[in-house]
N, C-alpha and C positions, 0 to 999 in steps of 0.2 A: 633483482626484479625491477624492471622499468616502471615508473609511475603510470597509472592509467589516466588517460585524458577523458574527462566527462563534461557533459553539458546538462545542467539541471534546469528542467522546465517547470514553470508554475509560479515563479516569482511575480509579485511580491507576497505570495501566500505565506502564512506563518509556518506551516510544516516545511515548505520548500526552503524558506529562509533558514530554519534550524539545520536542515540537512546541508545546505550550502556552507553554513558556518563550520560544521564538522568537516566538510570536504576540504576547506581551506587549511585546516589544522592537521589533516591526515597525510603523512609522508607517502602513502601509497597512491595518492590522488593528485592530479593536476586539474583544477577547475577552470574551464574556459569561461571567459567573462561575457557570456551571452545566455539568455533564457527566453524561451517561447512564453508568451503571456496571452491573456484573454483580450478580446476586442474592446472590452469596457475599461481597460487600464489606460489612464491618460499619461502616466509618467513614461519617460524614455529610458530612464536608468534607475537602478536600485543599488544602494551601497550596503555591503555587509563586511563588518570588521575592517573598514577602510578600503575594501576592494569594490570597484564600480562595475556593475553588471549591466550590460545593454539589454533592454527588453525589446523583444521582437513580436509584433502583433501578427495575427493570422494573415492579413493582406500582404505582409512583407516576407513571410517565412520561406516561400519557395526560392526567391532570389537570394535572400540572406543565407539560407542553409547551403545552397550550392556554393556560395563563396566561402563559407566556413569549411566545408568539406575539402575544397581546393586548397585552402590555406593551412588547415590543421591536420589533414589526413584522417586516419581512423580515430574515432572516439565513441564513447558509449553515452546514450541519452538516458537521463533519469527523469521519469515523468511523475510529478505530483501536481497535476493540474485540476481539472474539474470533471465530475462524472459524465457530463454531457460531451466532453471532448475525447473520451477514452478511445472509442473506435476510430474516429477520424485521425487522431494522433498516431495510433498504431499503423493505420494504412499509410500515413505519411512517412513514418520511420521505415516501414518495409519497402516502400517504393524507392527510397533512397539508400537502401541496404544499411540502415543505421541500427545496430544492435541496441536494445534498450532494457531498462529495468522499469517495470510498470507498478508503481505503488498506489496509483489512483484507483479508488474503488468505483463501483457502478458500471454503467454501460452494458452492452451485450457481451457477457463474458465468453460464451461459446464462440461467438463471432470473432472476438478478440484472439482466442487461441487458434482458431482456424486461419485467421489472417497470417499469423506467424508461421504456422505449419505449411501454409501454401507459398511461403516465400523462401528466400535464402538467408533470412535473418534469424538470429537467436535472441531470446528474451527471457528474463526472469520476471514472472508475473505472480504477484502475491497480494492478497487483500490486507496483509499485515506484515510489516517488516521487523517487528519486535521478535527477536530470536527466542526469548523465553516463552512468549505467548504462542509462537509457532510450534515450539516443542510441546507445549501443553495440548495444542491442537493435534499434534501427531499422536499423542497418547490416546486421545479420543478416537482418532482414525483407527488405531490399533484395536481398541475395544470394539469399535463398530464392525471391523472385519473379523475379529476373533470370536466375539460374543454377540452375534446378531440377535436382536429381539430380547436382549437381557432386561430391558426396561419396559417390556410390553405391558400395557395397561396403566402405566404411570402417566401422571399429568405434568406437563412442562410449562413453566413460565420463564420468559426471557425479558430482561430489561437492560437497556444500554443507554448511557449518557455520554454525549460528546458536546464540544463547544458549539455555540449557536450557528457558526458558519459552516458546519458540516451538513451538506445538502441531502445526503442519502442515508439509508439505514446502514449500519456497520456491516462491512463485508465479512469481518471476522465472526460476528454474531450469526450471519447467514450460514457460514461454513460450519460453525459449531452445531447449528440446528440440523444441518444435513447429517451430521454424525449421529445425533440423537434419534433422528428419523430411522436410520439404519439399525439402531438399537431398540427399535420397536415403539417409539413414541410418536403419537399422532399429533403433529404440530406444524402449522403453516408458517412460513417465513413472514407472511403479512401480519402475524400476531405478535411479532417482536415489538415490545413497548419502547419507543424512542423518547428521549427527553432532551430538549434543546433550550429550555427556559432557564436562564441563569439564576433567577430567584428560587425556582423549585430545586434546582441543583444544590444551591447553597443551603436552603432552609430545610428541605426534606431529605436530601441525599447526604448532606454533610460534606460536600466537596469543598476543599479549601478555596477561599476567595482568590488566591494567587493563581489558581489553576482553572478557573472557570473558562478562561479563554483558550485553554489547551489541555484536554484530558480525554481519557477513555475508560469509563467504568462499566463493567459487565457482570451480570449475575444470572446464573442458570440454575433454576430450582426444580427438582424432580420430586413429586409426591406420589406415594403408593395409592392404589385404588381405595384402601380403607383408611387412608390418612394417618397410618401408624408409623410410616417410614418416610424420611425426607433426606434427600441428597442435595447439597448445594455447592456449586462451583463458582468461584469469583476471581476476576482479575481486574484490578484497578490501577490505572496508569495516570500519573500526574506529570504533565509536561510532555515534551516530544523527543527528548534525547535518545530514548530507547529505540525509536524508529530510525534515527539517523545512523546509529551504530550498525544496525542490521543492514541498512541500505548500502553502506560502504563495503560491508562484507559481500553483499550480493553483486556489487560492481566488480570486485576482485575475482569472485567466482566466475562470473560471466566472461571476464577477460581471459581467464585460464582456458575456458572452454573454446573461446574463439581462437586462441593460439594453437589449440589442438586440431583446428580445422572443422569444428562443428558448424552446421548450418541448418536452418529450418527447424530449430528445436525450441520447445518451451520448457523452462525449468521453474521450480518453485523454491520457496524459502526452506522447505524441508530438504530439498537437494542441497542447498547451501549449507544447512546444518550438518548433514551427513558427510559433507566434504571437509 
C-alpha cells in the first residue's frame, strides 16, 4: 500500500500539532510540510519533531494551494481549525476537489454535509475522532433506534469540560443528546453545562493539572421521575493522542474509498470503525 499524502490544517493549534506529530511517525502517511492557519497567526512556520511546516494564511491560500496541487498531485486535507472556519474551509476544499477529513466541530453541520454531497469530493466528517468514544456513541445510536422512548419521563443532565481554548460546546455531547432525545428524554442542547475554567476543572472536577490544557471529560446522568433510579454514562479523556490515532485511520479509510472511485460522499467515524 502506497503511503497517503496529507496536509494537516490548523497549526499551530494544540490538537493539530498532536495529530501532525502522529502523522510524522505513521508509515502509512506522508505529511506535506504546509498547513492552513488563521489570519491572527503571525508566525510563518511551525516546527514539529524537527520538521518545519509552512503556515499559510487565508489571504494566500488560493495561490498557495493551486501550487501545492500542481506540485504534489492528489492529497487529503485534514481539518482541525476553528469552528468559525468550518463551512468556508469545506467550500474551499470542494471547489478544488480536495478530499478531506473534518475533525473541527461547530459551524453549520447540515450545510457542511450538503456542500460535500453537492460536489465531487468525498469527506469523513465527525465531531469526535476517538474510535472508542465513537463506538460508545454507536451503542447509543443503536439503543435510540431499537428502543425509542425507553427513557421517557427521565431527567437528563449533561456536563462537559474541555481546555479553555475550545470555543464551542462539544460536538460529541450534542450528538449524545440527540440519541437521548430519541430515547424519550426532553433535553435541549443549549442546556449542556460547559466548563472552561482551569481552576474549577482542577478543584471541583479533579482533572489532573497536566491535562488542564488538553482534555475532554463528559458525564450524562439520567434520573427517573420518582428519583429512585439513576443511570450515568461517563467518558473522560486526558490528552489528545486518542484523537490522532482515529484521524490517521480515517485518512486511510478515505484513501481506500477514493481509490474505488467514490465521489460526492460523506462518511462518518462509524463507517471507519465498521471497515
